[in-house]
N, C-alpha and C positions, 0 to 999 in steps of 0.2 A: 504494500500500500504506500504510495506517495505522501507526501506531507500535506499537500493540498487535497487529496482525498480522505486523509484522516481528518482535517478541520473540516472537510464539508460534514462526513459523518458524526463528528462531535457536536456539532451545531444541530445538524437534525435530532440526535438524540436528545440534546440538551432541551430543546423545545418541547419534545414529548414529553421529558419528564417534568419541566417547569410548571405545569399546570397554570395555576393562577397566582405565581410567585410574584410576577412583575404586573399585575394586573391593577390599573390604574383606580381601580375600586378601593385599594387601599391607601388610607391617607400619607402613609410615609412614602410609598412610591410617587404619589402625586407630588408631594413636596421636593422629592427628588428630581422629576421631570421638570418642575416650574422652575427651580432653583438652576438648574444646568441651561434652561433657554434662556432665563435673565442674564446669565453669564456668557453666554454664545451673543446674545444680542450686542452686550455691552463691547466684547471685543470687537465685532464687526462696526460698530459705532466709532468705537476709537481708531478704527483704521479708515473711516469714512465712508465704508461701503454698505451705508444704510442711507438710503435705499440702496438694494442691491442693483437694480436696474439691468443691464445688458451683460452682465459679468457671467462668467461660466463657472459651474461649480459640478465636482464629480466626487461621489461617496465611496470607497473602498468597503467592502462588506456592508453592502447597503440593507440588508436584511428586507423588513417590509416596506420600507420607503419612507417611513413617516418623518426620521429625521432630517432626510435630504428634503423631504416637502416643505419641512418648517421654514426654509428659505423663501417660500411664497410669502410667508407672514411680513418679511422685510423687503418684499419689492422684488425678487427674482423673477423671471418668466420661465414658464413649464418647458419650454423647449431647450433653455440652457442648463437644465439640471440633468446628471446621468450618474444611474448607480450601477456598479459592478459587485457581484456577488457568487460564491463557488457554488450555492445551493439553488436547484433549478425551480424548485417548488417557492422560495423565497422571491425569486426573480418573477415567476409567474403571477404570485398574490400582488407584488409592488404595481406590476403592470396593470393588474385589474384594476388597483386603487387609485392608481395616477396615471391614468391613459394617456396625459399630455407630455408626460416625462418619459426619458429613455432608461430602460433597464435591460442589463445582458448579463448572460452568465460568463463568467471569466475569472482566469487565475490573475490576481495584481501584479504577479511577477513579470507578466507580459501583456500590458495593457496595448489595446488597439490604437490609442491616440496617438497623435504627432506630437512631437515636442512642443513644449510651450501652448499648451492648447487651453489649459484652465487658470482662472483668477484663484480659485478655493480649491483644494482638496480637503474631504472630511474624513478622520480615521478615529472612529468612537469605537471605543473598546475592542480593538483589531489587532494591536500588538500583542497585548496578552495573551493571545491565542497562538500567537506564532512562537511554539516553542523552539523549533530548527532556527538557528541563528542565519544560517546563509538564506533561508527564504526571507526572514527579517530583513535583512541587508538588501534582498533582490527587490521588495516590495518599497522599501524606503527610496531606494534607488530610482525607481519607476514613478515614484511619488514627486520627486525633484525634477525628474525630467520633464514631465508634463505638465508643472506648473510654469507659468509664465513669469518673467522678471517681476519682481514687487507683488508676484502672487503669495499665497500663505496656505499655510496646512493648519487646519483647526482641530487640535489634539484635545481627546476626552480619553483617560484609560485609568487603570489600575496603578497605585502605587505600592499596594501590598499584595501578597501573594494570596489567593483564594484558598481559605480553611477547607471548604466543601468540596473543592475541585483541584485535583493535582494539574489538570491541562490547563488553567487559567494562573499566570506568572506575572509578577508586577514589572511593571517598566519603571525604572528610577528616572530620574533626572540624569544622571551620567550616561544611563543606556540610551536615553532620549537623543543627548548630544553626540555620542557615538555613531546613532543611527543616522543622524540628520547635521552632518558638522557644519553644513553650509547655510543651513537656517539659524535666523536669531528671533528671539521674542521670549517675554516672560510667563513662566509656568507657575500658576497658583493651586493651590489645593481646596478641593470642594467636596461635596457631596457626604453627608452623615453615612457612616457604615451602613450599607443597606440592610443587613441582617438586623441591627439595633432600628433603623428608622421604621421598617416594617411592623415592629412591635409595639410602636408607641401609640396607637390606636387613637382613642377620643382626645389625648394630651398631644397629639401632633403638631397643631397649630401653634402652640406655647413652646412645646418640648424642641422642636426640629430646629428653628432659630436659635435657641440657646446652645445645642448641641453642636450648632456648626460654628460655634465662636471657639470650639475647643480643637486646636490643629490636630491631635493625634486621631481625633474622631474622623477626621476628612480623609475618605479612602481615595481620592481620585486626584490628577492631575489636569489641569484644562489651560489652553493657551494658543494663541494664534502665532505660529511660526514664520516668519517672514522670508521669502527668497531675496537676493540683493538684486538691485536693479529698479527699472520703472519705467 
């Protein structure tokens, strides 16, 4: 089994086992989702990319397309949004949900796109699943290749290993710098540990913001890493 096949099988199995774990009916999951979107918007605003207008964006590991489709809320155009995923059923579902956007099955080690095609690439909890270091390097190189000068990588991923799943590994600041030595940008910690956030129940509205102030409880890194040039 190749590494890409392993990852595709892993995600298929993960979705089958997850059940309602990530359902937005859970107040903790809703708080995580809203906080992440606020941070994404702030990063794009700071870059002067709101409204997104005619800029083009690609999401690696696009899943059901919801994260990529969020860009529509900040002024992106359907035709300029592209998603790539290893899992065919995910691509099929995304295409049905967002017919104006382009989704394709593919291995991000070998993107079909020409050099300097995109203003923005999204990598949301992607590299924590890339256990094989060579594959991670290949995907990172492709991301940099397809970014336009002045473009950016919107990063969001785990900074702690998953206790529940050995196939999920932390991606530290130093590892990010190793993968993307030519990109520059600030990384911030965000997201209350999901297993904790999901257990807050009726206290979520008050407890989540308080817990989010405690640095060790923030489980992810987020940032917009820019490619030089303009």
